[in-house]
A tleap script that builds the chain and sets N, CA, C and O, in Angstrom:
source leaprc.protein.ff14SB
mol = sequence {
  NMET ILE MET ASN ASN ASN SER THR THR LYS
  GLU LEU PRO LEU THR GLY LEU VAL ARG ARG
  ALA GLN PHE LYS GLY VAL ILE PRO LEU SER
  ASP THR THR ILE TRP LYS MET VAL LYS GLN
  GLY ARG PHE PRO GLN PRO LEU LYS VAL SER
  PRO SER LEU ARG LEU TRP ASN ALA PRO ALA
  LEU HIE GLU TRP MET ARG VAL GLY PRO ASP
  ALA TRP LEU ALA ALA HIE PRO ILE GLU GLY
  GLY GLU PRO CGLY
}
set mol.1.N position { 111.822 102.207 121.666 }
set mol.1.CA position { 110.394 102.300 121.898 }
set mol.1.C position { 109.640 101.102 121.133 }
set mol.1.O position { 109.927 100.929 119.948 }
set mol.2.N position { 108.831 100.391 121.657 }
set mol.2.CA position { 108.083 99.268 120.961 }
set mol.2.C position { 106.649 99.919 120.596 }
set mol.2.O position { 105.919 100.403 121.460 }
set mol.3.N position { 106.359 99.884 119.362 }
set mol.3.CA position { 105.084 100.364 119.030 }
set mol.3.C position { 104.124 99.184 118.587 }
set mol.3.O position { 104.538 98.347 117.785 }
set mol.4.N position { 102.706 99.106 119.162 }
set mol.4.CA position { 102.058 98.096 118.663 }
set mol.4.C position { 101.564 98.202 117.181 }
set mol.4.O position { 101.190 99.273 116.703 }
set mol.5.N position { 101.585 97.109 116.536 }
set mol.5.CA position { 101.396 97.081 115.070 }
set mol.5.C position { 99.928 97.572 114.812 }
set mol.5.O position { 99.635 98.117 113.748 }
set mol.6.N position { 99.041 97.374 115.780 }
set mol.6.CA position { 97.650 97.813 115.568 }
set mol.6.C position { 97.391 99.335 116.063 }
set mol.6.O position { 96.231 99.737 116.153 }
set mol.7.N position { 98.452 100.148 116.371 }
set mol.7.CA position { 98.321 101.323 116.941 }
set mol.7.C position { 97.900 102.419 115.935 }
set mol.7.O position { 98.426 102.550 114.830 }
set mol.8.N position { 96.932 103.173 116.404 }
set mol.8.CA position { 96.266 104.147 115.543 }
set mol.8.C position { 96.777 105.537 115.697 }
set mol.8.O position { 96.201 106.522 115.233 }
set mol.9.N position { 97.971 105.566 116.421 }
set mol.9.CA position { 98.725 106.836 116.885 }
set mol.9.C position { 99.317 107.471 115.431 }
set mol.9.O position { 99.751 106.770 114.517 }
set mol.10.N position { 99.256 108.662 115.417 }
set mol.10.CA position { 99.916 109.422 114.389 }
set mol.10.C position { 101.215 109.931 114.853 }
set mol.10.O position { 101.720 110.882 114.256 }
set mol.11.N position { 101.734 109.456 115.741 }
set mol.11.CA position { 103.113 109.835 116.331 }
set mol.11.C position { 104.304 108.743 115.694 }
set mol.11.O position { 104.129 107.533 115.546 }
set mol.12.N position { 105.318 109.364 115.424 }
set mol.12.CA position { 106.349 108.589 114.933 }
set mol.12.C position { 107.602 108.617 115.929 }
set mol.12.O position { 108.148 109.660 116.288 }
set mol.13.N position { 107.946 107.461 116.288 }
set mol.13.CA position { 109.011 107.412 117.307 }
set mol.13.C position { 110.290 108.231 116.958 }
set mol.13.O position { 110.512 108.416 115.761 }
set mol.14.N position { 111.067 108.690 117.787 }
set mol.14.CA position { 112.180 109.600 117.427 }
set mol.14.C position { 113.309 108.751 117.120 }
set mol.14.O position { 114.179 109.156 116.349 }
set mol.15.N position { 113.385 107.377 117.763 }
set mol.15.CA position { 114.499 106.591 117.398 }
set mol.15.C position { 113.984 105.145 117.085 }
set mol.15.O position { 112.838 104.803 117.379 }
set mol.16.N position { 114.843 104.351 116.504 }
set mol.16.CA position { 114.527 102.874 116.318 }
set mol.16.C position { 114.111 102.754 114.751 }
set mol.16.O position { 114.289 103.602 113.876 }
set mol.17.N position { 113.519 101.497 114.635 }
set mol.17.CA position { 113.248 101.163 113.202 }
set mol.17.C position { 111.636 101.011 113.191 }
set mol.17.O position { 111.030 100.556 114.161 }
set mol.18.N position { 111.033 101.415 112.063 }
set mol.18.CA position { 109.470 101.336 112.017 }
set mol.18.C position { 109.141 100.762 110.727 }
set mol.18.O position { 109.831 100.844 109.711 }
set mol.19.N position { 107.915 100.117 110.869 }
set mol.19.CA position { 107.343 99.624 109.693 }
set mol.19.C position { 106.481 100.565 108.877 }
set mol.19.O position { 106.043 101.522 109.516 }
set mol.20.N position { 106.186 100.502 107.749 }
set mol.20.CA position { 105.449 101.334 106.767 }
set mol.20.C position { 104.251 101.676 107.439 }
set mol.20.O position { 103.943 102.853 107.625 }
set mol.21.N position { 103.489 100.634 107.852 }
set mol.21.CA position { 102.269 100.977 108.617 }
set mol.21.C position { 102.237 102.001 109.869 }
set mol.21.O position { 101.254 102.674 110.182 }
set mol.22.N position { 103.487 101.999 110.529 }
set mol.22.CA position { 103.558 102.912 111.578 }
set mol.22.C position { 103.787 104.383 111.210 }
set mol.22.O position { 103.707 105.241 112.089 }
set mol.23.N position { 104.058 104.690 109.995 }
set mol.23.CA position { 104.068 106.044 109.639 }
set mol.23.C position { 103.239 106.451 108.548 }
set mol.23.O position { 103.441 107.575 108.090 }
set mol.24.N position { 102.298 105.701 108.025 }
set mol.24.CA position { 101.319 105.995 107.160 }
set mol.24.C position { 100.450 107.131 107.458 }
set mol.24.O position { 100.167 107.939 106.573 }
set mol.25.N position { 99.990 107.245 108.708 }
set mol.25.CA position { 99.332 108.515 109.238 }
set mol.25.C position { 100.137 109.818 109.413 }
set mol.25.O position { 99.610 110.925 109.525 }
set mol.26.N position { 101.458 109.585 109.425 }
set mol.26.CA position { 102.265 110.652 109.645 }
set mol.26.C position { 102.809 111.210 108.262 }
set mol.26.O position { 103.018 112.412 108.097 }
set mol.27.N position { 103.017 110.274 107.304 }
set mol.27.CA position { 103.474 110.659 105.991 }
set mol.27.C position { 102.406 109.947 105.139 }
set mol.27.O position { 102.417 108.749 104.855 }
set mol.28.N position { 101.433 110.902 104.752 }
set mol.28.CA position { 100.187 110.465 104.047 }
set mol.28.C position { 100.414 110.188 102.455 }
set mol.28.O position { 99.524 110.396 101.630 }
set mol.29.N position { 101.671 109.708 102.129 }
set mol.29.CA position { 101.672 109.374 100.696 }
set mol.29.C position { 101.579 107.879 100.295 }
set mol.29.O position { 101.993 107.043 101.098 }
set mol.30.N position { 101.051 107.478 99.075 }
set mol.30.CA position { 100.632 106.090 98.926 }
set mol.30.C position { 101.936 105.304 98.833 }
set mol.30.O position { 103.043 105.794 98.606 }
set mol.31.N position { 101.638 103.951 99.050 }
set mol.31.CA position { 102.929 103.126 98.987 }
set mol.31.C position { 103.579 103.153 97.657 }
set mol.31.O position { 104.805 103.067 97.577 }
set mol.32.N position { 102.782 103.277 96.540 }
set mol.32.CA position { 103.467 103.368 95.316 }
set mol.32.C position { 104.338 104.719 95.051 }
set mol.32.O position { 105.341 104.736 94.339 }
set mol.33.N position { 103.827 105.799 95.702 }
set mol.33.CA position { 104.780 106.998 95.688 }
set mol.33.C position { 105.803 106.785 96.483 }
set mol.33.O position { 106.879 107.195 96.049 }
set mol.34.N position { 105.810 106.204 97.646 }
set mol.34.CA position { 106.857 106.042 98.603 }
set mol.34.C position { 107.886 105.228 97.841 }
set mol.34.O position { 109.062 105.593 97.827 }
set mol.35.N position { 107.482 104.138 97.210 }
set mol.35.CA position { 108.626 103.294 96.593 }
set mol.35.C position { 109.214 103.957 95.283 }
set mol.35.O position { 110.370 103.751 94.912 }
set mol.36.N position { 108.352 104.740 94.639 }
set mol.36.CA position { 108.868 105.500 93.429 }
set mol.36.C position { 110.035 106.573 94.038 }
set mol.36.O position { 111.161 106.663 93.548 }
set mol.37.N position { 109.643 107.231 94.994 }
set mol.37.CA position { 110.725 108.198 95.771 }
set mol.37.C position { 111.950 107.457 96.326 }
set mol.37.O position { 113.070 107.945 96.168 }
set mol.38.N position { 111.789 106.406 96.909 }
set mol.38.CA position { 113.010 105.560 97.212 }
set mol.38.C position { 113.810 105.281 96.091 }
set mol.38.O position { 115.026 105.463 96.149 }
set mol.39.N position { 113.278 104.871 95.106 }
set mol.39.CA position { 113.948 104.573 93.996 }
set mol.39.C position { 114.753 105.676 93.232 }
set mol.39.O position { 115.794 105.495 92.599 }
set mol.40.N position { 114.038 106.926 93.418 }
set mol.40.CA position { 114.785 108.218 92.932 }
set mol.40.C position { 115.671 108.644 93.989 }
set mol.40.O position { 116.332 109.637 93.684 }
set mol.41.N position { 115.874 108.186 95.129 }
set mol.41.CA position { 116.740 108.623 96.088 }
set mol.41.C position { 116.172 109.862 96.952 }
set mol.41.O position { 116.873 110.562 97.683 }
set mol.42.N position { 114.697 110.027 96.733 }
set mol.42.CA position { 113.993 111.189 97.341 }
set mol.42.C position { 113.441 110.888 98.567 }
set mol.42.O position { 112.874 111.756 99.230 }
set mol.43.N position { 113.554 109.691 98.957 }
set mol.43.CA position { 112.907 109.193 100.282 }
set mol.43.C position { 113.925 108.149 100.880 }
set mol.43.O position { 114.626 107.457 100.141 }
set mol.44.N position { 113.974 108.065 102.328 }
set mol.44.CA position { 115.003 107.344 102.832 }
set mol.44.C position { 114.919 105.837 102.438 }
set mol.44.O position { 113.789 105.354 102.365 }
set mol.45.N position { 115.773 105.206 102.230 }
set mol.45.CA position { 116.074 103.810 101.831 }
set mol.45.C position { 115.759 102.733 103.064 }
set mol.45.O position { 116.455 102.717 104.080 }
set mol.46.N position { 114.682 101.876 102.868 }
set mol.46.CA position { 114.460 100.999 104.035 }
set mol.46.C position { 115.615 99.970 104.183 }
set mol.46.O position { 116.492 99.835 103.330 }
set mol.47.N position { 115.545 99.276 105.303 }
set mol.47.CA position { 116.416 98.135 105.715 }
set mol.47.C position { 115.682 96.871 105.373 }
set mol.47.O position { 114.636 96.576 105.951 }
set mol.48.N position { 116.209 96.138 104.460 }
set mol.48.CA position { 115.590 94.865 104.017 }
set mol.48.C position { 115.895 93.888 105.211 }
set mol.48.O position { 117.042 93.478 105.388 }
set mol.49.N position { 114.961 93.561 105.941 }
set mol.49.CA position { 115.027 92.563 107.128 }
set mol.49.C position { 114.885 91.226 106.713 }
set mol.49.O position { 115.639 90.364 107.164 }
set mol.50.N position { 113.840 90.914 105.757 }
set mol.50.CA position { 113.505 89.625 105.163 }
set mol.50.C position { 112.998 89.808 103.786 }
set mol.50.O position { 112.786 90.938 103.347 }
set mol.51.N position { 112.790 88.708 103.067 }
set mol.51.CA position { 112.197 89.161 101.862 }
set mol.51.C position { 110.804 89.868 101.764 }
set mol.51.O position { 110.456 90.466 100.746 }
set mol.52.N position { 110.082 89.769 102.811 }
set mol.52.CA position { 108.923 90.612 102.733 }
set mol.52.C position { 108.726 91.662 103.939 }
set mol.52.O position { 107.639 92.108 104.305 }
set mol.53.N position { 109.859 91.940 104.430 }
set mol.53.CA position { 109.843 93.003 105.700 }
set mol.53.C position { 110.928 94.088 105.407 }
set mol.53.O position { 112.108 93.834 105.164 }
set mol.54.N position { 110.363 95.342 105.463 }
set mol.54.CA position { 111.378 96.465 105.268 }
set mol.54.C position { 110.994 97.315 106.447 }
set mol.54.O position { 109.837 97.528 106.808 }
set mol.55.N position { 112.164 97.809 107.047 }
set mol.55.CA position { 112.019 98.721 108.143 }
set mol.55.C position { 112.604 99.971 107.868 }
set mol.55.O position { 113.652 99.919 107.224 }
set mol.56.N position { 112.129 101.237 108.242 }
set mol.56.CA position { 112.701 102.552 107.955 }
set mol.56.C position { 113.380 102.963 109.381 }
set mol.56.O position { 112.927 102.561 110.453 }
set mol.57.N position { 114.428 103.745 109.276 }
set mol.57.CA position { 115.115 104.334 110.317 }
set mol.57.C position { 114.215 105.618 110.760 }
set mol.57.O position { 114.091 106.575 109.995 }
set mol.58.N position { 113.687 105.587 111.853 }
set mol.58.CA position { 112.830 106.814 112.367 }
set mol.58.C position { 113.590 108.026 112.290 }
set mol.58.O position { 113.029 108.986 111.762 }
set mol.59.N position { 114.776 108.168 112.720 }
set mol.59.CA position { 115.449 109.551 112.642 }
set mol.59.C position { 115.474 109.941 111.153 }
set mol.59.O position { 115.200 111.105 110.858 }
set mol.60.N position { 115.740 109.178 110.333 }
set mol.60.CA position { 115.785 109.574 108.819 }
set mol.60.C position { 114.445 109.864 108.259 }
set mol.60.O position { 114.312 110.618 107.295 }
set mol.61.N position { 113.490 109.302 108.820 }
set mol.61.CA position { 112.098 109.870 108.347 }
set mol.61.C position { 111.849 111.150 108.979 }
set mol.61.O position { 111.179 111.962 108.341 }
set mol.62.N position { 112.294 111.474 110.172 }
set mol.62.CA position { 112.087 112.779 110.856 }
set mol.62.C position { 112.899 113.765 110.058 }
set mol.62.O position { 112.406 114.875 109.856 }
set mol.63.N position { 114.064 113.482 109.596 }
set mol.63.CA position { 114.832 114.427 108.750 }
set mol.63.C position { 114.228 114.693 107.510 }
set mol.63.O position { 114.143 115.845 107.086 }
set mol.64.N position { 113.799 113.710 106.888 }
set mol.64.CA position { 113.026 113.701 105.520 }
set mol.64.C position { 111.804 114.622 105.620 }
set mol.64.O position { 111.556 115.412 104.708 }
set mol.65.N position { 111.022 114.529 106.739 }
set mol.65.CA position { 109.873 115.402 107.037 }
set mol.65.C position { 110.166 116.815 107.274 }
set mol.65.O position { 109.395 117.714 106.935 }
set mol.66.N position { 111.421 117.026 107.928 }
set mol.66.CA position { 111.955 118.391 108.188 }
set mol.66.C position { 112.429 119.094 106.669 }
set mol.66.O position { 112.067 120.216 106.314 }
set mol.67.N position { 113.150 118.349 106.015 }
set mol.67.CA position { 113.867 118.971 104.801 }
set mol.67.C position { 113.193 118.782 103.561 }
set mol.67.O position { 113.441 119.602 102.676 }
set mol.68.N position { 112.304 117.763 103.298 }
set mol.68.CA position { 111.577 117.594 102.156 }
set mol.68.C position { 112.498 116.571 101.148 }
set mol.68.O position { 113.667 116.294 101.416 }
set mol.69.N position { 111.794 116.061 99.962 }
set mol.69.CA position { 112.329 115.136 99.339 }
set mol.69.C position { 113.666 115.741 98.375 }
set mol.69.O position { 114.606 115.010 98.063 }
set mol.70.N position { 113.595 116.841 98.067 }
set mol.70.CA position { 114.647 117.476 97.105 }
set mol.70.C position { 115.868 117.545 97.930 }
set mol.70.O position { 116.936 117.098 97.513 }
set mol.71.N position { 115.726 118.154 99.220 }
set mol.71.CA position { 116.731 118.438 100.084 }
set mol.71.C position { 117.323 117.032 100.517 }
set mol.71.O position { 118.541 116.904 100.639 }
set mol.72.N position { 116.466 115.996 100.747 }
set mol.72.CA position { 116.969 114.754 101.223 }
set mol.72.C position { 117.843 114.125 100.108 }
set mol.72.O position { 118.819 113.444 100.421 }
set mol.73.N position { 117.505 114.343 98.793 }
set mol.73.CA position { 118.347 113.801 97.615 }
set mol.73.C position { 119.711 114.390 97.683 }
set mol.73.O position { 120.735 113.707 97.656 }
set mol.74.N position { 119.681 115.757 97.777 }
set mol.74.CA position { 120.829 116.582 97.879 }
set mol.74.C position { 121.730 116.236 98.868 }
set mol.74.O position { 122.941 116.206 98.648 }
set mol.75.N position { 121.135 115.916 100.165 }
set mol.75.CA position { 122.022 115.528 101.196 }
set mol.75.C position { 122.400 114.083 101.286 }
set mol.75.O position { 123.326 113.731 102.017 }
set mol.76.N position { 121.672 113.187 100.525 }
set mol.76.CA position { 121.990 111.811 100.594 }
set mol.76.C position { 121.931 111.414 99.177 }
set mol.76.O position { 120.952 110.750 98.836 }
set mol.77.N position { 122.835 111.718 98.286 }
set mol.77.CA position { 122.856 111.337 96.836 }
set mol.77.C position { 123.204 109.817 96.760 }
set mol.77.O position { 123.939 109.204 97.534 }
set mol.78.N position { 122.536 109.329 95.682 }
set mol.78.CA position { 122.554 107.934 95.351 }
set mol.78.C position { 123.935 107.636 94.622 }
set mol.78.O position { 124.160 108.319 93.624 }
set mol.79.N position { 124.834 106.748 94.981 }
set mol.79.CA position { 125.875 106.632 94.544 }
set mol.79.C position { 125.773 105.981 92.979 }
set mol.79.O position { 124.992 105.071 92.702 }
set mol.80.N position { 126.652 106.577 92.056 }
set mol.80.CA position { 126.498 106.296 90.740 }
set mol.80.C position { 125.404 106.805 90.119 }
set mol.80.O position { 125.038 106.335 89.041 }
set mol.81.N position { 124.725 107.861 90.742 }
set mol.81.CA position { 123.570 108.499 90.100 }
set mol.81.C position { 122.349 107.869 90.290 }
set mol.81.O position { 122.334 106.897 91.046 }
set mol.82.N position { 121.107 108.305 89.642 }
set mol.82.CA position { 119.750 107.785 89.939 }
set mol.82.C position { 119.941 106.335 89.507 }
set mol.82.O position { 120.768 106.027 88.648 }
set mol.83.N position { 119.029 105.309 90.223 }
set mol.83.CA position { 119.111 104.044 89.814 }
set mol.83.C position { 118.299 103.805 88.546 }
set mol.83.O position { 117.407 104.621 88.313 }
set mol.84.N position { 118.473 102.875 87.763 }
set mol.84.CA position { 117.856 102.637 86.426 }
set mol.84.C position { 116.496 102.006 86.705 }
set mol.84.O position { 115.756 101.698 85.771 }
savepdb mol mol.pdb
quit
């Protein structure tokens, strides 16, 4: 599914990769909170496509929304413990 970057939809595709802007309306957390949770392992890790572009796996975001941050961490532990 191709989504317009200027889309105002609050729907998250079921498959594919999405930019942060595409799920801001669905997961109303600040960018700072998202990155803090990524570092803690409590939010899905994005794919680094380029130095300035990160994309998230849409199915992982759906799973995270279903189970929440603590269950996400339990199901997807960070290798070697929490990052420093």
